[in-house]
N, C-alpha and C positions, 0 to 999 in steps of 0.2 A: 506493499499500500503507498503508495507516495502522495502526502498533502493531500487526499481522501480520495483521491485516485486508483483505482484499482489497476493497475498495469502485468499486473502477474496470472489476472485469468486468462487462462485457453479455453478460450472460445472455437467450437470443430464448426470452421466454413466451409467442411466439403459437403453438409448440407447446404450450399446456397448455389449462387451463381457467380463463384469466383473463378476468376480466370487461371488468381495466382496458385489455386489450389486444384485446378481441375485441369491443368496443362500435362501433370505427370503422370505417371500412376500412379494407385492409392496406397504405397507402402515408399514412397520420394516424399523425404520431407523440401517444402519449395522456402528457400530463403535468396530467393531472386531478384523477381520484379518489384518498385519502390512502392509495394504498396503495403503499411503499415498492417498487423496483426491486434490492432487495438480498436474498438469502437469508438467512433464520431466523438466530440464532448459532446456531454449533457447540454446544454446549452442550443445546439446544432439540432437535436436530436428532436427537442422540446418544440423546434422553432419550425422544422419540417413535419412534424405531427397535427399542429397547428392549422400551418398551410395544406397540408391534404386535409383535415377536417372541415376547412372550408369549401371544399367539392370540386372547383373551377379550375380547370388548368390552358387560362385563353392568352393571348396573346402577350406577352411582356410590354410592358408600357415603358418607357425613357423617363424611368423616378432618378433621381438624384443620392436617392439616401447609398448606393453601394459605392457609386464616385466617392461620394463627401467622408464614406467609409475609411476609403483609400486613401485619400487625401489626409483626414485626422493620423491613420495611421503612419500614415510614414515620416510624420511627421515628429508624430509621438517617440518611434523608435529610430529613428535614422538622421535627424534635423534636417531635415530636405522637404524645403514647402513647395508644393506643384497647388493648384487650383485646380475643384472638381472638374472643371470643364476638359484637362488635361489628362480623364481618363478616356478609353473608348474600352469598352465590354467584350469580350470574345470568350468563345466558348472554352478554349482551351490555349497553353503554348506554345505546344507543339507545331499545331494548324499554323502560328499567329508570327511563327518566326517564319514558315514558309513566304506569307506572304508578305511581309517585310523584307525578305533576301528579292521576292520579285520586285519588288516597289523601287528597292533601291539601288537594284546592279539589272543590267541589259542581256537578255540571250548572248553566252560567252566573256561575258566579263566578270570577275572574280570577286569570290565570297573567304576572307582568310576564317578560318579557326582554330584552336590550337587542341591540339590530341595528345591521347586519348582523348573522346568525346562519346560524347550520351551519343546513339547510334541516330536519333532521329534531327540531332546538331548533322552533327555529320553530313545528312541528304538533304538540308532543307534547301542546301543551293542548287544543286545537282538536278532535284525533282523536278526545277522548272529550266532546263538549260541552260544555268550558273555553271560555272568553272568553281571548285573544292579546289580553296591552296590553303596550305597546313605551314602550323607553329608548331615543331613537336615541344613538349613544355622536358625541361631540364629535371635534373632528378640531387638533390644534396648526398650527404654521405652516408647519410640515415633513412632514405629512400624518402625525403620529403619533397614535391616536385615545385620547380619554382620556375618564375619566368626570366630569362635570358633575354635582359632588353634589348640589349645586339642584336639579336637571334631573331626576336619579334622584329623587329625595325626590318631585316635584312630580306623577312618573308614577305610583306610589301611587294605587291609588282606594278608596272604600270598602269595593268587591267581591274587591281583587285581597287571595288567603289566601299566595301562593308566588312565591318570585323563585328563576328557572331562572336561574343563575352558570355562567357557562363560561371558564373561567381555567383553562391560557392558551386563549387567545380563539381561537376559527374563526370567519370566517378571518379578522382582522384581525393574527393574530400577536404582541398584547399580552400582557404577563406583568404581572397585578395587584402591584401596592407594596401595603405594610403599610397607607400609609394610605388608598389606593383603599378595600382592603378589610375597613377597621375604617369609611370611611363609610357604606358601603352596608348591612354589617352593621349600622351603629347604626340607620340608615333603617329595614330590617327589624325589630329588636326594636322599635322606641317605635311601628311601626305592629299588631307582635303576625302578624310574616309568616313563615311556613315557610320554608326556604334548600333549595333542590335545587344543589349543588354536581358542574358536569360537568367533573369534572379530568382527563379520560383523557391530553390529552397534558405533565399533569407531569411526566414522565420529560426531556422533548424540552427541557428550556430550555438558550437556547445562551450563549456570553460567561462562561460561570461561574454568571449568575444561578441564582437560589433560589428556590424555588415554596414559596410561604406558601400551604398546605391553610385554605378559611375555617374550617372547624368548630374550627380550632388557636388561630382568636383569643382567644377565652376559652369560658367553662365556659358564660353564657348561649348565644355563637352555638352550641357543639354540641351541645349540647340540643334549637336549634332545626331542625339539617342534616345531610341526606343526602348524602355524600360518592359519588362514583361515577367510578372509577378502573379500568383496566385496561390488560392488556400487548398490547392488540392494535397500537395504534398505533406504539406504540417499538421493539416486537422483530416487528415485521410477520406480525404473526398473527391478524388482520381473519377468517380464513376458518372458525379453531375455535372459536370463539363461547365467549371467557370475558374474566368480570367480574365483580366485588366492588362491593356498598353496603358502605360503613363507616358504621354508625349508633347511637352512643354510646348514645343515650337509647333506654332499651328497651320503653318503650310509643311511638314512634315506630316503631321495627323493627320490633315486631307489628304495627300499621297500615301498616306498608309491604307485610310475607309476608302480609299474609289478604287485602289489597288483588289482589296477584298469586296467592293460591291456584294453581289447579289450569292457572291459564292462561298460565302461564310457567313452561318448565320449569328444571334445572337445566343444568348448563355439561356438554358432552359430557366423555367419559373422556380423549379426544387433548387438547383443550381445556384440561382438568384439570393434563395431565400437562407442555404446553410451559408455566401460566402460571408451575407451581412452577419447573421448572428456570429461567426467567424470570427469575424474579425471586431466586432465588437464587444462579445462578452464572454469570449472565453481564454485570457490570459493567463489567468491561474491555471486552469489546463494544460496549455502550453508551457508554462514554468516547469511543470509536476513532470510532464512529461519529458523537456531538456534535459532534467533531472535523471531520469531511470537511463533513455538514451546514452548520457553520458557514462551512465554503471556499466551498461550492456557495453557498450565501447573499451571500456576499465577491462573488463572479463573477458574479451575477444583478444583485445592484444596481448595480453596476460598470456591467455593460453595459446596462440599463435607461438608465442617464442620462446613457450617452452616446451610444448606438448607436440609440436604439430613441424617434423623437422624438415626444414628446408624449404619452410616456407616464412615469407617477412609480409611487414605491412606496417606503413606509419602510421600512427594515432587519427582518425581523421577528427577535421576543426570542423566537420558542421556535417548535415544530412545524418542518415540512417544508414551510410554506404559504406564499406570496406572493401580495399584494395588489392588483396592480396598477391603476392608476386610469388609466383612456387616455380621459376624457371630451377632454382636452388634443388629440387623437390625427387629428382631425379621419376620423374613422372614417365611413364611410358608413351613415346608421339609425342614428348612436348605438350601436351594439349590434358588441362588439370581438368576443364569443365568436362568429358565425357569420362575422365578416370574417378572425378565425386558422382556424377549420376551413375554411375555402373559400379563402383564398387563403394559407395559410401552410402547411396543412394538419398542421397541430398542438392536439388538442382539450384546451383549458382548462375548469374549469367558469362558467356563467354566474353574473355579479353579478347578476342581477336573483331568479335562486331563494332569493338569502341576505335580503330583503325588502327593506325600506325602506332607502336609502342604497347599495343594494347599486349601482345603474342607472352603466352605464357602466363598469362593471368586471370583471375578470376573476380566477379564484384559479387561482395554477401553482403545482403539486409538483417539487418540486427533491428531491424525496429519490428520485434516481438517478442512476448514472453521470455523471459532468461530461461525459463527452463526448454524451451523450446529451442535459444538460442546452445544452450550447452548442450542440448541431445543431439544437434548437427555439428558442433563441433568436437565430439566423442563420436561419433558416425566417420568423420574424416581421419580424427586420428587415427580409429581403427582400420580405414582404409590405407592410411599408409604406414603403417607399422606391422600389418596382420603380414 
């Protein structure tokens, strides 16, 4: 029990329509997709129940409640002051990332991103005929990923039109500091790049870290940035399809909304209801969640370092995702994803799906009751040592 919320309770999700729990066989423990095994906050559930009891699910009106909640939240949590008019409602960050890339670059022009990268980010530009350009993240002696600012600047080519930032970073779990962000922003401004900031994990910072929105660095950066945020990862609402774009530059905002046009719908009424409740009424639940996730992270890191021979991990600074380096484990074929799925019956995410730098890695979701996490780690240990 953490601050009145029971994150230790195991709920059987195989009886539901959960993709996480049905993708693999019944004997496989799923620790893969970014879907936590915790119920959404009580305040969100109460708001949804009240909305369902209303009995009508017609078209959603353009109501200021959610934009106002978002503006209030980013001012309170990050010191970034934006007008509610700068907030555009979208059904999800992934699809909106695609439209942003399409709005900011023409076919054949470049979209710069940092690898390893969340697979939908890898595909965001190429889905619409834009050219994917890559800056491979560096690692320090402890395995922590860092931005080599010289290499970042060198990765910008004459055809590059936009940079897609993922911060906090999925899958490596980094929270970029102000110096790194300022260095990347300066390189983008120098070359007249637009910035698409995917900050969907911005509320999931561990150990008291503070998120710095890229657009908050300066008025100049803000004018060239589209920022995406959502309650989906933080409050476990991905199936309700509600996110926001924050675009203070009115001309850039019009460019994005024109690109979306009739091709992208607004969030549904239940997603809207859940988002408002999450942002306005669930900070106590979030603080308890972060404490539980940090403890899970520590359990995982200690277990990996002491009981999984040949596997290493840098502690996640944010998210509930661990990026495991299995290259030293002498796994047959260098394929830890298949090895742990077949030998341990644990489903993880295959590092190769995250692009260059992902070979020999797997991503593990530790956003679950500790008993499930421990069970998964013990299965992995037995597979490695058996």
